[in-house]
N, C-alpha and C positions, 0 to 999 in steps of 0.2 A: 511628554513631562521635558523638563530641562536637562539635560546633559545626556538627552535618547541616543540610544547607538543603531546604526542604521547595518552593522556587518553582523553575521553571527561569529561566535570565537572559534577559533582555528581548531579547538579543541573538538570541535562539531566534524573536522573533515576530516581530524583523525582516527574520528571514531565509524565515519563512512568507510575509508579506507579499513578500518579492520575488520568491517563489516561485510564489504568488497571482498576481501581476504577470506573469511570464508565460504562463498561463493566458488570462486574461483577453485578453493581447496575440493569443495561438494561435484564442481564441473572434472578434475583429474581422478577423482573416485568413478566419475561414472563413465567417462574413458577408458581405465586402467580394467572397471567390473564391465564391460562391454567386450571384452575379448570372447567369451562365449556365448553359449545357448540363449541366455536370459542375464538382464540385466540387475544385476544383484544391488545396485543404490538407487533407492528412489530419487523422484523428481526431489528440485529445492524445496519446495513445503513439507514435504516428508522427512527429507532433511532435517531441517529445523525442528522437526516435531521429535527426531531421534534423538537429537541432541541438546533440548530444551529444557526449561523446568517444567514442572507442576505446578499448576494452580491451587495454591491452600484450600480453596471451594471455588462454588459453581459460583455466579453472579444472581443477583435475586431480579428479575424481570418482573416487574409490574405495571397496569392500566391506571390509569386516571380518568374519572369520568370525560367523556367525549364533550368536544364542542362542537357542535354541529351547525356551523356555517364556514366559507373556505378559507384555508389556509393563507391566500393571497391577502386576505385585508388585512393589514397592519396596525387591527382595533384585536387582531384574532391572537396574533404573535404578540402583541401585548400583555394579552391575558394569558398567554401560554407563559410569555418569561414571570410574571407573579405566580401565577400557580405552581412553577418549576420552584421560585424564591422561597415559597411556604413549605412545600415537599423537602426540602433543602433544612428551613428549619427545623423540622420536626424528629430529624437526623444527628442536628445541631454540629452540621458543616456549616464552615462560612463563605465556602463561594459555591455560587451555583455553577456545576460544568453543562453547557447545553453543546446536542452535536447537529447540524442543520447540513442538510444539501448546499449546492449554493442558492439557491430562490429562498429558503430560511435565511442564507446569510445574510441575502440582500433584502432581508424585511427585517429581521431582528438586530444587524450592527446600528443600519441608519437611526432604531430607535434608541439603543443604548449610547447613541453619539449624541444625539438632541437634548438627552434625558440622561445624564451620565451621574447627579446625583443622586435619583431615583434605581438607576441599576449600576452603579458603581462595582456590585458585589457580583458580576455575571462574567463568565469567561467563557466565549463560543469559540469552536473548533468547526471548519468546514470537515464531511466526511471522509474518508479517506478510499471507502468504496465508491461514491460516486468522484473524486476526483480521479483514480485507476479509471472508473470509463470510461469521462472525458478524455483522460486522455489517450487511451488507449485509440478512440476515435481519430484524434489531433494526430497520432504516428498512423497508422493505419491506413485510414479512410483519408487522410489528406498528403499526409508527408510521403507517404509510401505508391500513393496513386501515379500510374503511368511505370511501375519500377518493375512489374515482374512478380509483387507481391502475391497480390490474388491468383494469381495463374498456377506460382506456386501451392495454394492451399486447396487448389482443382485438382492440380496433379498430382500431387499429396494424398486428396481424397482424405485432406482434412475438412472441407468443405464442399458445398453443394451447392447448387446456381439460385437455387430457393433461400438460403440461409446465407451465405455470402455477402450482402449487404450488411445482415444483422451484424454481424462478425467483424465484417470491415468497421463499421460506426461504434463496436463497441459496444452495444447494444445486449447482444446475447453473449454475456460477461465472461462465464464458462468456458463457452467455447473458443472467443477471443481469444483469451488467456493460453488455455491449451496450445492454438494455433502459431500464440507468439512465440510459447516459451518450445514447440516443436523446431518452428524454422530457425528461430537465435542458437539453440545449440546443435544445429546444422551447418548453419554459416558456423559457428564455433570452429566445432570440429573439424569444417573445411581448414581455419586460418590456420588450427595448430597443425593438421600435416603440414600445410606450406611453413610454417614454423619451423618444422624439425627438417624440410628439407634442406630450404635455405641456407639457414643458421647452423645445421649441424648438430642440430639440439638431440638430446635423448633423456626423454623422461627415467628410462631404470627402471622404473618402481620403486621410487623411497621405500624402506621400510617402514615409517611410520603410517603412510598411505595404503601399505598392505596391511597391516595390524590394524588398520580401522575399516576396511574391510571386510572384516571380519567379527568387528564388534564395532559401530556403529553409534557412541556414546559420548559426551562430554568431552569425558579425560580424555579420550582417544582424540578428541578434535583441539584439542588444546595443546595437546602435544605435536601434532599433526601443522599448527599454524607454528610455532615456534618450532619445529625441526630445521636446521639447517639446510638440507639438502630440497624440501619442498619448497622454501623460502627462496631457492636461489632460482628453482626452473623456473617459477612463479614471476619473480625480479624479469627475468630474460623474455619470458613470454610478454608481460607490459610491457618490456621495451620493442617487442617487437609491434604489439598495438599500437602503440603510439607513433612507430614508424608508420604504421599504413592510416593512420589517418591525418599522417602529413604528405599523401599519397605516394607511398612507395610501391604500391601495389596498383594505382591507378585512381582513374576519379569513382570506377564504379564500387572495389574491392572498399574505398572511403566510407562510401554511403552508406553499404552496408553494415562497414563498422559503426556508424551512427544509429543504425539500429539496435545492433548489441550493447552500446552506451544507454539508450532509451530504457530496453529491457531491463536492463538491469536495474535502472533506475526508479522503474515498478516494482521489481520482483526485492531492494531494499525497502522499498515503501512498505511490501505486504510483509518484510522481516521486522522494523519498527511496530506493527502492528502486533504480529505474532508474540513478539518478546515482550511488549508496552514498552518500548523503546523512545522514549519523548525527545532525544536528542537527534536521534537519525530521522523519527517523524519529522523534524524541524528542517534537518538538511534536506532530505527530500523533496516535500510542499515549495520550499525556497528553488529548488533547482528547476521544477517542473513546470515554475511558472515561464520560460523561455520560450517553451514550444507551444505554449497556449496564446505569448503573443506574436510570433513568428505565424501561426497562420489563420489568426485572425480570431482568438478567444478574449475578447477584451476583458470580460467579468472574472475566468477564472484567473487570469492572471493577473487582475488587481489585489482580489481579494486574498491569492493565493500571496503576495508582494505583502499586504495586510500582517498576515498570519505571521509570517518572516521575522517582520516588524515587531510585532505584535509581540513574540513567545519571547525574541532578544530581551525585551526591556520589559517582560511579565516579573522580575523580581523589584522593579521601581515600582512600574503601576498597582501590582494585584500581589503585595509580598504573602510567600506560604503557600500561592495557587499551582506554582510547579512543583511543588510534592506531594499536593494531590493529585496534577495531573499524572505525576508518575506513579503511583499507587495505584491508576488504574482506570485514568480517564479518558484515554484514548481507546480501549479495549474489553472485551465482555468476555469472562470464560465462562462457554456453556458446556463446557465438559470440565474434563480433569484431565485429559491427555494433554504432553507435554507441549511445548510452544505452539499451541493452538489457540491461542485466542483469536475473537472476530472483533473486527470493527464497530463501533455503535451504531451507523448506519446500515449496513453490513446486517446487521442483528434485525433490526430493526423489518429492513424487507424482508428477513427472512420469518418474521414471529408473523407481526402485526396486520401487512402489508400482503403477508403471502396470504392470510384467512381471509382480507377482505378483496384477494384478488380474483383468486380461484372458486371453481366449484366447489360445496361442501362445506364454505365458509360461511360467511355471514351475508355473502354478495348480494342475498333476495331479501335483506333486513336493512338497507341504508336508510329506508325511510319510516322505519321502524323505533323510535328514537328508544322507546323502551324498553325492547329487546334488544337494543344494540348496545343499551347500556348495561343490561344484565349479563350479556359476554362478556362485556368491557371487564365487568366486578366479579364472575364469578371464573374468569380465565388464569385468576394469578396464580 
């Protein structure tokens, strides 16, 4: 549209840094809390849950009448968009919010662009679960190839030779995330030790962090993030990280520092979903495009950049749609646990697709359309 902007607001960068600060606090807590026999601070996902807000209610999951044709056909996707519009009208919502994986976006968005008047109410977002899974593949299968990352997983018994390829490609999603977080935390602890040794720094166990170790909640988290002593330690550590990125400890350390940065980006995307933070979601998807472009992932880099521009100008093109997305358009509340919202596409994979692909589901009734449709109507 006229007056379109191609750079996201500066405030989003500030929000990203504030969210990273929460991650740094959780990391320092894990370092301090690992002095005994047992780690008392959970991983970042558990930390977000412990300090998050409880959803007001669970999301409603429903299935509609199946379309017994391949999803790769444009006619099927067009029909799906029409049915979504009817369902949206039934609940009195202005905009149709749809979430697809990359393949779905590559089918749905050209239809919307070709017929802008017919589909002017549609807002499509790529699913963060599939984005993360493919980003993992770009990172560990492509960028880390030959770096020794795979050997670390084998030596640390985080993977076996049989599942190593699936982990490195990101297809074994849970294992890939666990392995990446484990290796990254080990690298960060080594870097922290070097920081304390070379810079003469001392954590001194700030009182705000010690209090949070005793009671991990949002109130103590806010106190820790605003504590001058904690902020000083984190600021000095981040300055040292910047020196490492510029080659202070050599090229090998510079490479592993880049791995830490990529991992943080993934964790921030997960954080945005768990807390339904649209601006953080916007920033993370935009920054992820660079790695896809660098390692021959043109489709993801293209559509993530489109998402960046679309969300930057959404108030102009779709007034009111941003508020709908902020109310729950990128995440699903499958439980009432605080800070544990789930990505829309991940929810689809763990519900409908799980039943369709696993034994005991409706794997054997795909060709029995009547039984297939009855299952979809009765499972709600």
